N, C-alpha and C positions, 0 to 999 in steps of 0.2 A: 938162596932157595933153589931147589931142584927144578930145572926148566920144565920137566914133565909135569910136576905138580902145579906149576903156574898155569900151564896150558889147560890142564884138567879143570882148574878152578874157574877160569873164564868161560869154558864150554858149559860148565854146570850153571853158572849165572845166566848166560844167554839163553840156555834151554828153559830155565824157569820163567824168564820174562816172556819168552815166546809162547809158552804154554798158557799163560794167563790170557792171551789174546784169542785162544781157540776154545771151543766147547769140548766136552769129554769125547765126542765122536769125531773130533778132528776138524770140524767145520769152523770157519772164521766167525768170530763174534762181530755183530754190527757194532759200530762205534757207540751208538746210543745205549747198547746193552752192557757196555763195559761200565761196571759200577765206579762211580767217582765219589770222593768224599763230599758230603754235604757241607756247605760253608757253616761255620759256627753261627748259630742264631744270635742276632744282635739283641742286646738287652733293651727292653722298652725303657724309655727315659722314666726316671722316677716321677711319679705324680707330684706336681707342685702343690704345697699346702695352700688352701684358701686362706686369705688374710683373715685374721680374727675380726669378727663383727665388732664395730665400735659401739660402745654402750650409748643408748640415747640419754641425753642430759636429763637429770632429775627435774621434773616440773616444779616451777616455783609457784608458791601460793601467796607470794607477797602481792599486795594490791598494786595495780599499775599506776604510775605517776602521770600517765598521759590523761588529759581530760576526755570525758565522754564526748563532748562537743567542742568545737573550735571556740577559742576566745582570743581577743587581741589586745587587751589592756590589763597591765599588772601594776603600773606605777602612776603617780599623779602626773608626771611629765607626759606619759603616753596618753593619759586621759585628756589633758589639755590639747595635745596635738590632734587627737581624734575629733575634738569639737570644732576644729577649724572648718570642717566641711559638713555635709549632711549625710544621713544614712543611719546604719545600725552600728552601735557600739556595744561590743560583747565583753563584759568584764570577766576576768578570770577569778576563780575562787580565792578568797583571802581578803586582807584588809589593805585599803588604799588610804594613806594619811593625807588629808588636804593641807596644803600650805596657805592657800588663799581661795576666795570664792571664784567660781568660773562664771563669766558673763556670756549668756547666750542671746544673741540678737537676731531675730528673724530666722532662726534655725529650724530645720525639720530633722529631728533626731529621735532615735529610740535607744534607750539604755536597757540592756538586759543582763541577766546573770545565768547563762545556760546550764552551768553545773552546780548552782547553788552556793551558799556561803559567801556571798559578796557583801563586804562591809565598807562603807565610806565613813571615816572617822576624822572629824575636824579637830579633835582634842581641845575643844572649847576655844579655838582660835579664830574661827571664821564661820560664815554661812557657806553652804555648798554651792547653790546655784541662784543667780539672779536672772530671771527669764523675761525678756522683752520681746513681745510679739512672737510669731512662729508657732510651731506645734511640737511639743516635747512629750515623750512617754517614758515612764520608768516602770520596770517590771522586776520583782523579786530581789530588791536591793534594801539593805539596812542603812539608814542614815543615823549616825550616832555622834553625840557631843557637838552638834552645830551650835554656834553662839553668835548673836548679833545684837548690837545696840538698838537698831531699828526693827522694822517689821520682818517676821519670818525667820526663825532661828536656823532652819534648814533650807527652805525654798521660799523665794519671794517672786511671785508671778505678777507682771504688770502690763499695761497697755495692750489689752486684748489677746494676750497669749492663751493658747489652748494647751492644757496639761492633763495627761492621763496618768494615774498612779494605780498600779495593780500589784497585789501581793507584796507590798513593801512594809518595812517596819521603821518607825520613827521613835528613837529612844534617847531620852535625856538631852533633848535640844532645848534651847532657851533664848529668849530675848530679855535683855537686862532692863529695858525701860519702855517697851512698846507692846504691840499686838502679835498674836500668833506664835506661840512658842516653837512650833514646828513649821507651820505653813501660813503664809499671808497671800491673799488673792485680792488684787486691786486693779482698777483701770478697765473694768468691763470684760475681763477675761472669763474663761470657763474652766472648770476643774472637775474631773470625774475620778472619784476615789473608790476602789473596789477591793474587798478582801484584804484590807491593810490593818496594821496595828499602830496605835499611838500610846506610848507607855512612858510615864514620868517626864513629860515635857512641861516647861514652865514659861509663862508669860509675865513680864514685869508689869504689864497692864492687864488686858483682857484677852480671852481666847487661849487657854493653856496649850491647846494643840493646834487649833485652826482659827484664823480670823478671816472672814469673808466680808470685805468692806465694799467693794464695787465689783459685781460679777455674779456668777452662778456656780454653786458647788453642789454636786450630786454625790452623795455618800451612800454606799451599800455594803452590807455584810462585813462591817469593820468593827474593830474593838478600840475603846477609849478607856484606859485604865490608869488611875493615879496621876492624872494631869492637874496642873495647878495654875490659877491666875491670881495675881495680886488684887485685881478689881473684880470683874465679873466674867462668867462663862468659863468655868473650870476646864471644860473640854473645847467648846466652840462659842465664838461670838459671831453673830451674823447681822449685817446691815443691809443686805439686798435679798438674794434668793438662795435658799438652801433646801434641798430635798434629802431626807434621811430615811433609809429603809434597811430593815433586817440587821441592825447594828446593836452593839452592847456597850453600855456606859456604866462604869463601876469605879467608885472611889475617887472621883474627880472633885476638886475643891475650888470654890471661889472665895477668896479671903474677905472681900469687902462687901460686894453686892450679892444678891441672890443669883441663882443660876449656876449651881455647882456643875451641872452638865452642859446646858445650853443657855446662853443669854441672847435673847433677840433684841438687837439694838433698835433699828427702825425698819427692818426688812420683813421678809415673809419666810417663815420656816414651816415646811410641810413634812409630817412624819406619817409613816404607816405604823400606827401605834401598836397594832397587834404583832408586828414583826420586830419591833425594837424592844430592848430591855434597858430600863433605867433604874439604877440603884443610887440613892443619895441619902446622906445623913445631915439634916439641918439645913436651913437656908433655902429650901426649895430646889428641886431638881432642875427645872427649866423655867425661865422667867424673861420678861421683857425689861427694858431699862427703867421702867417705872416701878419695878418690884412686883408687878402683877403676873398672874399666871393665866394668860389669855386662853379662852376656850378655843379649841382647835390647834393650839400649840402641842408640842409633843407631850404625851401623858408621862407622868413620872412614876 
């Protein structure tokens, strides 16, 4: 290349660069006035997508299997164990099949069914409870298919025991040769029965549902339907003190003696006649052991 041309090129470049540092009138530019290229704007990071909202589970309308109230007994074995002490025994809903009777001696126990639907079924193999002294309460329980050769197909209370029965059902219990198809009360004990039902119980002797031999029975607001006794007292036989109020007797039968509903042996039966209902066909509704219908006994 021609040396003159090279020198001319460098002079031209240098002049152009120097010119950019001066203003048009030849004054030097301040450094800060010299335009510089702005840095490239950094891109804002892409907004992260919010995670998709998880769908709420579809509500279930199936009934809960959890009981409304606590209960602690579901089997016969658990029931036996629970009766070793005193206190409250809360049966769970369902049926407990009895293998043998449970003997309660001097116990202070309350049996309840907090959620309803509690059935004790002896399947015609045994009585449920033999109660000796103590204080026992039953509430809201069904006693079914109790069976005993002796007294009380479902419950036999002796020796001064105190028994309270409330809102219970006694169904198809029986004694094969004795008294009290469902309940027997002996030995000076007391029994208070309220708001309960006695249906289709059978006594091989007397008292298709209840036999009160020695003690006091107070019955109120209860139903006696379809109970049968081979001898007398299709529903009740009483030898000591019985008070009956606001109860209904229907379709009970005594096969041999009068007293389809109540047979007064040698005791004292008191009824609030206006509050009780007695329906009987043949043989007299209520009688004593002599076949009489004493004045002041329960009106039929």
